[in-house]
C-alpha positions in Angstrom: 0.0 -0.1 0.0 1.4 3.3 -1.0 1.8 6.0 1.4 0.2 9.5 1.3 2.3 11.7 -1.1 4.2 14.4 0.7 2.7 17.9 0.5 5.0 20.4 -1.1 4.1 22.8 1.5 6.6 22.5 4.3 5.9 22.4 7.9 5.4 25.9 9.6 8.5 25.2 11.7 10.7 24.6 8.6 9.3 27.9 6.8 9.8 29.8 9.9 13.5 28.6 10.1 14.2 29.3 6.6 12.8 32.8 6.6 14.8 33.7 9.8 17.9 32.2 8.2 18.0 34.7 5.4 16.9 37.6 7.7 13.4 37.7 6.3 14.3 39.2 3.0 15.3 37.5 -0.3 19.1 36.7 0.0 19.7 37.3 -3.9 22.2 40.2 -3.8 20.4 43.5 -4.0 16.9 42.1 -3.6 15.6 42.0 0.1 11.9 41.3 -0.8 9.9 40.0 2.1 7.5 37.9 -0.2 9.2 34.7 0.4 8.9 31.1 -1.0 10.8 28.1 -0.1 13.0 26.6 -2.7 14.1 22.9 -2.6 17.5 22.6 -4.1 19.7 19.8 -2.5 18.1 17.7 -3.9 15.6 19.5 -6.0 11.8 18.4 -5.4 11.6 16.9 -8.8 14.4 14.6 -7.8 13.2 13.9 -4.2 10.2 15.0 -2.3 11.6 16.3 1.0 11.4 19.2 3.6 15.0 19.1 4.8 16.0 22.7 5.7 19.6 22.0 4.9 18.7 21.7 1.2 16.3 24.4 1.1 16.6 28.3 1.0 14.0 30.9 1.2 13.7 33.0 -1.9 11.3 35.7 -3.3 8.5 35.0 -5.7 10.6 36.4 -8.5 13.9 34.6 -7.9 12.2 31.3 -6.9 11.2 30.4 -10.5 14.7 31.6 -11.6 16.3 29.1 -9.1 13.9 26.3 -10.4 15.0 26.9 -14.0 18.8 26.6 -12.9 19.9 30.4 -12.8 21.8 29.8 -9.6 24.5 27.0 -8.8 24.4 24.8 -5.6 27.3 26.8 -4.3 25.6 30.1 -5.0 22.3 28.9 -3.1 24.4 27.6 -0.1 26.0 30.9 -0.1 22.6 32.6 0.0 21.8 30.6 3.0 25.1 31.4 4.8 24.8 35.3 4.1 21.3 36.0 4.0 19.9 39.3 2.6 22.6 41.9 1.9 20.2 44.8 1.9 17.4 46.1 4.0 14.0 44.4 3.6 12.1 46.3 0.9 9.1 45.8 -1.4 5.5 46.2 -1.7 2.6 44.8 0.3 0.7 43.7 -2.8 -2.9 42.9 -1.6 -5.1 45.6 -2.8 -8.9 45.9 -3.1 -11.4 48.7 -3.4 -13.9 47.5 -0.7 -13.0 46.5 2.8 -14.8 45.3 5.8 -12.9 45.6 9.0 -13.4 43.1 11.8 -12.1 44.8 14.9 -13.0 44.4 18.8 -16.0 42.3 17.6 -17.3 45.2 15.6 -17.8 45.2 11.5 -16.6 48.6 10.1 -17.2 49.1 6.3 -15.0 51.3 4.2 -13.0 52.6 7.1 -9.7 54.3 6.1 -8.5 55.3 9.6 -8.3 52.1 11.9 -5.9 52.4 15.0 -4.4 55.6 16.5 -2.5 55.4 19.8 -0.8 58.5 21.3 -1.0 60.3 18.1 0.7 57.3 16.2 -1.1 56.3 13.1 -0.6 52.6 13.8 -2.8 51.2 11.1 -4.6 53.1 8.4 -5.5 52.8 4.7 -5.3 55.2 1.8 -6.1 55.0 -2.0 -4.1 55.2 -5.1 -5.1 56.9 -8.2 -7.1 54.0 -9.2 -9.1 53.7 -6.0 -7.4 50.7 -4.7 -6.6 50.6 -0.9 -3.0 50.9 0.4 -1.8 49.8 3.8 -0.1 52.1 6.3 1.3 50.6 9.3 3.7 51.9 12.1 4.2 49.3 15.1 4.6 51.1 18.4 6.9 49.8 21.2 8.0 51.0 24.6 11.6 49.8 23.5 14.0 52.0 21.6 14.2 49.4 19.0 13.3 49.6 15.2 9.7 48.5 14.2 8.1 47.9 11.0 6.8 51.0 9.0 4.7 50.5 5.8 3.6 53.5 3.9 1.1 53.0 1.2 2.2 49.3 0.7 5.8 50.1 0.7 8.0 48.8 3.4 10.3 51.4 4.8 11.6 49.8 7.8 11.5 46.2 9.6 14.0 46.1 12.5 14.9 42.6 13.8 11.9 40.5 14.0 11.6 37.2 15.7 9.2 36.1 13.0 7.9 37.8 9.8 5.4 36.2 7.5 4.4 37.9 4.3 3.6 35.3 1.7 3.5 36.0 -2.0 -0.3 35.7 -2.0 -0.2 39.0 0.0 -3.3 37.9 2.1 -1.2 37.9 5.3 1.3 40.2 7.2 2.5 38.8 10.5 5.5 40.3 12.3 6.6 39.5 15.9 9.5 40.9 17.8 11.5 39.2 20.6 9.8 41.0 23.5 6.4 39.9 22.2 5.3 43.0 20.4 3.4 41.9 17.1 1.0 43.1 14.4 -1.0 40.8 12.3 -3.1 41.8 9.2 -5.0 39.1 7.4 -7.4 39.4 4.5 -10.2 36.9 3.6 -12.4 36.8 0.6 -16.1 36.2 1.4 -18.5 35.4 -1.4 -21.9 35.8 0.2 -23.7 36.5 3.5 -23.7 32.8 4.4 -19.9 32.7 4.1 -19.7 35.7 6.3 -21.9 34.2 9.0 -19.9 30.9 8.8 -16.6 32.9 9.7 -18.3 35.4 12.1 -21.3 33.9 13.9 -22.8 37.5 14.9 -22.7 38.9 11.4 -26.4 39.1 10.4 -28.0 41.3 7.8 -25.0 43.6 7.4 -25.8 46.1 4.5 -22.7 45.4 2.5 -22.0 44.2 -1.1 -20.6 40.8 -1.9 -18.1 39.6 -2.6 -16.3 41.5 0.1 -12.8 41.5 1.6 -12.7 41.2 5.4 -9.5 42.4 7.2 -8.7 41.0 10.7 -6.1 42.9 12.7 -4.3 41.8 15.7 -1.9 44.2 17.7 -0.1 43.5 21.0 2.3 46.0 22.6 4.1 44.6 25.5 4.4 46.9 28.6 1.0 48.2 27.9 -2.5 47.0 28.1 -2.8 47.2 24.3 -4.3 44.0 22.9 -6.4 44.3 20.0 -7.9 41.5 17.9 -11.2 40.8 16.0 -13.0 39.6 19.0 -12.3 42.4 21.7 -9.9 45.1 22.5 -8.4 45.4 26.0 -8.2 49.3 25.8 -11.6 49.9 24.4 -13.7 49.3 27.5 -17.2 51.1 27.4 -17.3 51.3 23.6 -19.8 49.6 21.4 -19.5 45.9 20.7 -21.0 43.6 18.1 -21.9 46.8 16.0 -21.9 47.8 12.4 -20.4 51.1 11.3 -20.0 52.4 7.7 -17.7 55.2 6.2 -16.6 56.7 9.5 -14.5 59.6 9.1 -12.6 59.2 12.5 -10.6 56.2 13.8 -12.0 53.0 14.7 -9.8 52.9 17.8 -8.2 56.2 18.9 -6.7 56.2 22.5 -4.1 58.1 24.3 -2.5 57.2 27.6 0.1 59.1 29.4 1.5 55.8 30.8 2.4 54.5 27.4 5.9 55.8 26.6 6.4 54.5 22.9 10.1 54.7 21.7 10.1 52.6 18.7 12.5 53.8 15.9 14.1 56.2 18.4 17.4 56.8 16.2 15.3 59.6 14.4 14.9 61.4 17.8 18.4 61.3 18.9 20.2 64.7 18.4 23.5 65.4 20.3 23.0 69.2 19.6 19.6 69.2 21.2 19.6 70.8 24.8 19.4 68.1 27.6 16.8 69.9 29.4 14.5 70.6 26.4 11.3 68.4 25.9 12.0 65.2 23.9 10.9 65.3 20.3 9.1 62.0 20.6 6.3 63.9 22.5 6.6 61.7 25.8 6.5 64.9 27.9 9.8 64.1 29.4 13.0 66.0 29.3 15.3 64.9 26.4 18.0 63.7 28.9 15.4 61.5 30.5 13.9 60.0 27.3 15.7 59.5 23.9 18.7 61.5 25.0 19.3 58.7 27.5 19.3 56.1 24.7 22.5 55.6 22.9 
């Protein structure tokens, strides 16, 4: 009796290992794209079906077909594994739609451009290109003075040093987690009809929206704060409406400020040796520069 054929999709642990190995960006010199696929090269998949990470490497969706066609030697592929990406992660977040239904804190929010704002930081929002397609803006906050991801209109501008980053070629998911536990997850789902919407969200009844629709689920965790936002609840939104439907709201779905939150991500842009030590810090914390980003070196 023949066994079940091995799926070409590797186990999650193997994919995580290979993406981390190359620094979460394509290791082909000068590339750095975060849209990674997993290439079997030693031996090739057509020769032997396997998921041995020693004979695999993460490559972007442009360079993976090139590798399959023999563009790189075995020595070059091994060098890619050893050296990882030689440039900062860069690229576009390609998932684009005109209509979106946010699922946030158990609420459904249709065509909402402004999503999460915390202490005047535009954490998650959307804008539109000239053709009307929706573009993602993201700025992950942190209480640590470390680099965190910044995406402006689908373009990656910063990533930092994540523990895990998943940004598959389908463009339907962005998951980025850091070693202290900060993370942001944005996932898109195509829903064909009202029944499909109810199957995924049991409290979705009679929503006045067109189908098919793309739903967007957002998860955000900022360690050292009480910020825990996901599709089912929000730990910072006590007292707001739940299980409600909103449409074309001009404000932010979640907009909170808390003096106890001292966000310091991407702090290098605030450090200025010429700034008076007793002046207010440019980060807006309310502290003197010498007690805030001036103390970070």
